[in-house]
N, C-alpha and C positions, 0 to 999 in steps of 0.2 A: 393558520391560515391555509386555505386552500390555494388550488392552482390558480382560481377565479380571482383568488385575490392580491396575487403577486403582483407588483409592478415589473414587467417584462421590458419595458422601455434599455433600463439598465443592461440588459443583455442580448437585445435584439439584436447588435452588430457581430456577436461572436455566434449566437445559433444556427445551424445549420438547416433546422428544419424538415431533419429526415425521421426526429422523431415527433411524435405527437406531446404537447403541454401539458398534459393530461399523465403523462406517465411519468411526471415532476411528484417526488411524495414532497419535496421540501428544498428550497433553495437557500434560506438560512439557517443555520443552526450558532446554539453557543460559542464563542470563541475564546481560547486559551489565553494568554498573557502570552505575547511575542518572546518575552523572556524565559519563560517556562521550557515552550520550544526550543528556543537556542539553548538552552541547559543539555538536551537531549542532544542534540545536533552537535555538541563539543564532547560528549563523551567518546572514549576509543574503545571499541569494538564492545559497544553496548549489549548487544541482545542475549551472551549467555547470563548475563550477571540479572538482567532483567526477564528472563527466564526463569531464572531460579525463584525471584519476587514475586512473581505470577505464581510460580507454582505455588509457595508458602500462603500466597493468600487463595488458594483453590481456585484460582481462574485459569480458565483454557485458553492461551493466548497467543501462542507460539507455532510458527512453521519454519521448520529447520531448508537449510539452503540445498540440499540433496533433494528438497523437492520442488520447491522454488527459489529455481538458480538463478542468480545475479547476470545479465547480459554484462554490465559493465563492473567487473569486481573490482575492489579497494574503494568502492564508497559507503558511506553512511551519512543515510537520510531520515530524518524525523519531520511529521508533520500531520495536521489532521485529514481526514480521512475523507473523501468523495466517493460515493459508492455508486456502480453502477450493474443491473442486474440482467443479465441474457438467458432467453431459452429458445431451445431451439427449434428451426426453421421447418415446416413441411411444405413439398417434397426438397430433395437433393435439388439444387437449380445445375441443370441440365442444363436447360434451354433458357436461362433467366433471362438473358439479355432479350433473347425474340420476343418472350413474354412480357417485356419493358416491366420489370417487377422492381418494387424501390428498395433501396439498401436496409437493413436493418439497422447498423451498426452505431450507436449511439456515444461514441467514444468522444467527439470533439464536442458534443453539447453537454456533456461531463463536463468537461473544461471550462467550459463558459458560464458555468454558474460556480467553478470552482476559485479562491483568492491565491494569488502567487503565496508559493509554499505548501500549500495544499498536496496531498498525495491521494491519486485516484487508484482504487480500488475494484478491479474487474471478476464479477461472478460469471465463469463460463461453466459451472459446472465439473471445472478438473479437465475440459475437453481439449488436450492438447496437440490433436491434429486439426484445429481450426483458431486461424490467428484473427484476434478482436482488434489488435496495433500491430503496424507498422512503422515505416520510416516517415511518410506522411503525418500521420497521429502523431509521433514523437515530437516530430519537428515542430508543429504547434502547441503541443505540451511545453514543450522548451521554451518556444516564443512568449507562453503567457506565463512564466516563470515558475512553471510546477517542481517541485522538488522528485515527483517520480510516480513511476506506474509499479501496481502492485498486480499479477493478473494472473487468475486462478484459471490458466487456457494457453492455448498458445499466442505466438508473436511472431513476426514473419521482419525481414530486411534487417537481419542482425548486424552487415555492416555498417548501415547508415546510422543505425543506432548508437553504434560504436564510435563511429565519428563525430557524433553530436555530444558523447560524453554522455549521455541522456540515462537518470536512472531506471531499469527494468528489471525486476524479479519476474519471472513465470514458468509455469509449470513444465510447457516444452515449447520448443522451437519447430515452424512448418511455414512451409511456401503457399497451403490452401487458406485464402480468402475466408473469412468468416462472414463477409460483406454481404448475401443471400443464404448462409445457413444459419446465420441464427436472427433474431430481433430481440431489438430493446425491451425490458419487459418494466423495467423499475428503476430511476434515479434517484438516490437519496432516501433508498430505502435500506431494510437490513439485509443483508449479505452474508454467504456463508465463502470465506475461502479455506481451501482445504478442511474443513472441518470446525473451523474457528467463527463464531457468530462475532459479525462488525457491523457496527451503525456510522452512520454520517456523524462526523464530530470526533470520532474516538481517536487517541492516537495511535497511528503508525510508526514503528523506527525498525530502519531496516541496516545490514552489514552484510559481511561477506557468510556469515555463521547464517544466518536467518533473517526473519521476518516476527516480530513481537506487537499484538496489538492491543494498546492498553484502554479500556473502557474509558470515557469521557471524566466521569464521576470519581477514578480513582488514580487520576492525573498526578495530583498531586500529593498525595501518597506514596505511590509509585517512584518520583521524584524524590522525595526525601530519605526515604530506603535506599535506593541508588545511590544518592550521595553519600551516606554512611559510607555503603558497602564497598564502591570504590576506594573510600578514605582507608578501609581496613585492609582490605587486598593492597594497596601500593604499600603501605604499612608493611605488608606481610612479604611481600615480594623483594622490597630491601632489605629485609631480614634474611629471607634465605640467600641470597645473592650475596649478605656479608657472612655467610657460614654459620650463621644462629644455631644453635643445636635443636634437634624437636621439642628436646621437653621445655625451651623459652618458647618456640614458637607455637606450643597449645595455648600461652599467655595471652597472644597477640590476636589468632581467630581459629578456635577451636578445631581440629581437621576435618569433622565432620560436617562443616561449611563449605571447605575447601571445593 
C-alpha cells in the first residue's frame, strides 16, 4: 500500500501536519497477539535472558542501559515498534524564528499512527546533544497509551518525564531542542538504534539493564525459548538458595549457560 492508498481519515484528528504524508513508509503492519506481548511484559528482568537467546540465534538485537539510559528506572516495557528516522537540518538555526522556518520533528505524527501499547523508536544517529522529545511530547505519548519511547539521541524535560512516569530510554539528556536542528526523514521505515537494525512491527523489550529488539518473525521462537530459560533459572536459583552443591547444580543447568 502506498501513502496515496492509505485511508488517512482515521488519523487526521491526531496528525500535526508538520511532516508530509509522503514520508510515511506505512501506517499498518502485522500485529502480534496481545497475549504474546503480555507474556514479555510480565517477565522479571527480561533483557539479560533475551539477550542471551538472541546471541545464541546469531541476532544483533541488544543495547545496554549504559548507552540507552532509562529516564525512569524500574520500568519493564514490551511492545511493537513504530519507527522515526531523523536527518540533520542545515544550517544550524540561529535565526530560525526570524526566517519563519518550519519545525521538523515528527514525534507526534509517529504517535498518531501508533496503537496503544506500541513503543516508538527514534533514530537521531546518536546525537545526544539534540533533543527529539521532551515533556509535551511524552505527555502526548502517555495520553495515547504508548508503552514508551526509545531514543538514539537526546531528550529533555527530564523532570516532567519523571513526574509522568513515562518510560523513556535515551542516549543523552540536553536542553537543546531538535525542533529546527533535525528533520523527519521517514516514519515506519527501517532504522538503526545504536547499531541494531529495527523495523516497524518488531518487538522491543526494555528494562533497567537495557533494550532488546526481537525481529517480528522470531518473536514466537524467542518467547518459547525464554519461557524455558526462565523455568531453568528459577529452579537453579532455588537450588542455590537451598545450598545444593555445585556437583548437583550442574545437573539443573550447565554452568556455561549461567
